[in-house]
C-alpha positions as CSV (number, residue, x, y, z in Angstrom):
1,M,23.5,89.7,182.9
2,S,25.6,86.8,181.7
3,I,24.5,84.0,179.3
4,I,23.0,80.9,181.1
5,Y,24.0,77.6,179.6
6,R,21.8,74.5,180.1
7,A,24.9,72.3,180.5
8,E,26.1,74.4,183.4
9,K,22.6,74.7,184.9
10,G,21.9,71.0,184.7
11,S,18.3,71.5,183.7
12,P,16.3,73.0,180.8
13,L,16.3,76.8,180.7
14,T,13.1,78.7,181.7
15,P,11.5,81.0,179.1
16,S,12.8,83.9,181.1
17,E,16.3,82.6,181.0
18,V,16.1,82.1,177.2
19,D,14.9,85.6,176.7
20,G,17.7,86.8,179.0
21,N,20.3,85.1,176.8
22,F,18.9,86.7,173.7
23,H,18.7,90.1,175.4
24,D,22.4,89.8,176.5
25,L,23.5,89.0,173.0
26,D,21.5,91.9,171.5
27,D,23.1,94.3,174.0
28,R,26.6,93.1,173.1
29,V,26.0,93.4,169.3
30,G,24.4,96.9,169.8
31,T,27.5,98.0,171.8
32,I,29.8,97.0,169.0
33,E,27.7,98.7,166.4
34,D,27.5,101.9,168.4
35,N,31.2,101.9,169.2
36,P,33.1,100.4,166.2
37,V,36.8,99.8,166.6
38,E,38.8,102.4,164.8
39,P,41.1,100.9,162.2
40,I,44.8,101.4,162.6
41,A,46.1,103.5,159.7
42,P,49.5,104.9,158.7
43,V,49.9,108.6,159.5
44,S,53.5,109.2,158.7
45,I,56.3,107.7,156.7
46,S,60.0,108.4,156.9
47,M,63.1,106.8,155.4
48,T,66.7,106.8,156.5
49,G,69.1,105.2,154.1
50,N,67.4,102.0,153.0
51,S,65.3,101.7,156.2
52,L,61.6,102.7,156.1
53,M,59.6,103.7,159.2
54,M,55.8,104.1,159.4
55,G,54.0,105.9,162.2
56,L,50.5,104.5,163.0
57,S,47.4,106.2,164.2
58,N,47.4,104.3,167.5
59,G,50.8,105.8,168.4
60,E,52.9,102.8,167.5
61,T,55.7,102.7,164.9
62,L,56.1,100.0,162.2
63,G,59.7,99.4,161.3
64,P,62.4,99.8,160.5
65,I,61.8,97.9,157.3
66,T,64.7,97.3,154.9
67,F,63.6,98.9,151.6
68,T,65.3,97.5,148.5
69,I,65.7,100.2,145.8
70,P,66.1,98.8,142.2
71,M,69.5,100.0,140.9
72,P,70.4,100.1,137.2
73,L,73.1,97.5,136.4
74,W,75.0,97.2,133.1
75,R,75.1,93.6,131.9
76,G,76.9,94.0,128.6
77,N,75.9,91.7,125.7
78,W,72.6,89.9,126.2
79,A,73.1,86.1,126.8
80,P,70.7,83.1,126.7
81,D,69.7,81.2,129.8
82,T,70.8,84.1,132.1
83,N,69.1,85.5,135.2
84,Y,68.1,89.1,134.5
85,K,66.6,91.6,137.0
86,E,64.5,94.7,136.6
87,M,66.5,97.7,135.3
88,D,69.3,95.6,134.0
89,F,70.7,97.2,130.8
90,F,72.2,95.2,128.0
91,V,73.3,95.1,124.3
92,P,70.9,93.0,122.2
93,P,72.3,90.7,119.5
94,N,71.4,93.2,116.7
95,G,73.2,96.1,118.6
96,G,71.9,99.2,120.3
97,M,70.8,99.1,124.0
98,G,67.8,97.7,125.8
99,A,66.4,97.5,129.4
100,V,64.9,94.6,131.3
101,M,61.4,95.4,132.5
102,W,60.7,92.2,134.6
103,P,62.9,89.7,136.4
104,H,63.3,86.5,134.3
105,T,65.6,83.9,133.0
106,S,66.4,84.6,129.3
107,A,65.3,82.2,126.6
108,A,67.6,80.5,124.0
109,S,67.2,83.3,121.5
110,F,66.5,87.0,121.9
111,D,63.1,88.5,121.0
112,W,62.1,92.1,121.7
113,A,58.5,91.0,122.0
114,A,59.2,88.3,124.6
115,V,56.7,88.3,127.5
116,N,56.5,86.6,130.9
117,G,53.8,84.3,132.2
118,D,51.5,87.3,132.9
119,G,51.9,88.6,129.3
120,E,54.1,91.5,130.4
121,V,56.8,92.6,128.0
122,L,60.3,91.7,129.2
123,Y,62.4,94.1,127.2
124,R,62.3,97.7,126.0
125,M,64.5,99.2,123.3
126,L,66.3,102.4,124.4
127,V,68.7,102.9,121.4
128,G,68.4,101.4,118.0
129,A,70.9,99.1,116.4
130,D,72.9,101.8,114.7
131,G,72.7,104.2,117.7
132,T,72.0,107.2,115.5
133,T,69.5,106.9,112.6
134,A,66.3,105.2,113.8
135,G,64.8,102.7,111.4
136,L,61.5,101.0,111.6
137,S,62.9,98.1,113.6
138,D,64.6,100.5,116.0
139,L,61.3,101.8,117.3
140,N,60.5,100.4,120.8
141,D,57.0,99.2,119.8
142,V,58.0,97.4,116.6
143,A,59.0,93.7,116.6
144,L,60.1,92.5,113.1
145,A,61.0,88.9,112.3
146,G,61.7,87.0,109.0
147,L,61.0,90.0,106.7
148,A,59.9,89.1,103.2
149,T,58.8,91.0,100.1
150,G,55.1,92.1,100.5
151,D,55.1,92.0,104.3
152,M,52.8,94.5,106.1
153,L,52.6,95.8,109.6
154,V,49.8,94.7,111.8
155,W,49.2,95.9,115.4
156,D,49.4,93.0,118.0
157,G,47.2,94.2,120.9
158,A,48.2,91.2,123.1
159,T,51.9,92.3,123.3
160,S,51.5,96.0,122.2
161,Y,53.8,95.6,119.3
162,W,53.7,96.2,115.6
163,R,54.5,92.9,113.8
164,N,55.2,92.0,110.2
165,L,52.8,89.6,108.5
166,D,52.7,88.2,104.9
167,P,49.7,89.1,102.6
168,A,47.9,85.9,103.4
169,E,48.2,86.5,107.2
170,V,47.1,90.1,106.7
171,A,44.0,89.0,104.7
172,E,42.9,86.9,107.7
173,Q,42.7,90.1,109.8
174,F,40.0,91.6,107.5
175,A,36.3,91.3,107.9
176,V,34.6,88.8,105.5
177,F,32.2,90.1,102.8
178,E,28.6,89.4,103.9
179,G,25.7,89.3,101.4
180,D,22.3,90.8,101.8
181,T,19.7,88.8,103.7
182,G,17.1,91.5,103.8
183,S,18.7,94.3,105.8
184,G,21.8,94.8,103.6
185,G,25.2,93.2,103.7
186,S,28.6,94.4,104.7
187,Q,31.9,95.0,102.8
188,G,34.9,92.8,103.4
189,M,37.1,90.2,101.8
190,V,35.3,88.4,99.0
191,P,35.2,84.6,99.4
192,A,37.4,82.6,96.8
193,P,35.5,80.7,94.2
194,A,35.6,76.9,94.5
195,A,37.1,74.6,91.9
196,G,34.7,74.3,88.9
197,D,32.9,77.6,89.6
198,G,34.6,79.2,86.5
199,A,33.5,76.4,84.2
200,A,30.0,76.8,85.6
201,H,30.1,80.5,84.8
202,K,29.3,81.4,88.4
203,F,29.3,85.0,89.6
204,L,29.4,86.6,93.1
205,S,25.7,87.2,93.9
206,A,24.4,89.9,96.2
207,S,23.5,87.1,98.6
208,G,27.3,86.7,99.2
209,A,27.7,83.3,97.4
210,W,29.0,82.2,94.0
211,V,25.9,81.2,92.0
212,V,25.0,80.1,88.4
213,P,23.3,82.9,86.5
214,A,19.6,82.4,85.9
215,T,18.7,81.1,82.4
216,G,17.5,83.6,79.7
217,S,18.9,86.9,78.7
218,G,22.4,87.1,80.3
219,G,22.1,83.6,81.7
220,A,24.3,80.5,81.3
221,A,22.9,79.7,77.8
222,A,23.7,83.3,76.7
223,V,27.2,82.9,78.0
224,A,27.6,79.6,76.1
225,R,26.3,81.3,72.9
226,A,28.7,84.2,73.3
227,E,31.6,81.7,73.4
228,A,30.4,79.6,70.4
229,P,32.5,80.0,67.2
230,V,30.8,81.5,64.2
231,L,32.0,80.6,60.7
232,Q,32.4,83.8,58.8
233,Q,32.4,83.9,54.9
234,A,35.8,85.0,53.7
235,P,36.2,87.1,50.6
236,A,36.7,85.3,47.3
237,G,40.1,83.7,46.9
238,R,40.7,83.5,50.6
239,K,40.4,80.6,53.0
240,R,37.5,80.5,55.5
241,S,38.4,80.9,59.1
242,A,36.5,80.5,62.4
243,R,36.4,83.6,64.6
244,L,34.8,84.2,67.9
245,H,32.1,86.9,67.7
246,P,29.6,87.9,70.3
247,V,26.0,86.8,69.5
């Protein structure tokens, strides 16, 4: 039974004709569900020279397809604003040897930790600068720049490199000390006191803040008395002198 269209019939469809249309569509969908079309899949692959052929499950053959194989290419000294391709080998400015990991146009200055727009590292060190003895900067996962006394190594997860940071930058990586709010605090970097906290004799409280001691024994008044000069009687024939003594 074929579908009946009202436009072709020229009049409204009868209930029987409407049911027939639905029945026809249901039969067609059921046939597709019961007899799904088998997908065409590769069953064999062969390669001759740089041409690739693929045999398909329906008996057809896909190909030949020209297959480009990356070949290592020696580029000599690295140069800025130069088009590099994957597997190019070069001599970096500090010596040794490196390999290009992703096609790119080089920047104005060389950086082992340079990345492309997708965050993928562009270069990998193969041989250190001296070619024999490996130093810290010769390792292929270390990127040092602007070394200064006191610098420390910190792992940069975004680029998968160890980088040198100064003490202030390293301190920013640590967790901050948190005081007790009822369930215990956590260890970390202590917050720096603000200007005037020393004159106010503030101390770091268990709450995590710099606070003025409570008055009374050990309080601010006691600290003030401890710093007050006490005039001590000197032996006969000597001058009197003021000395600081704890009260």
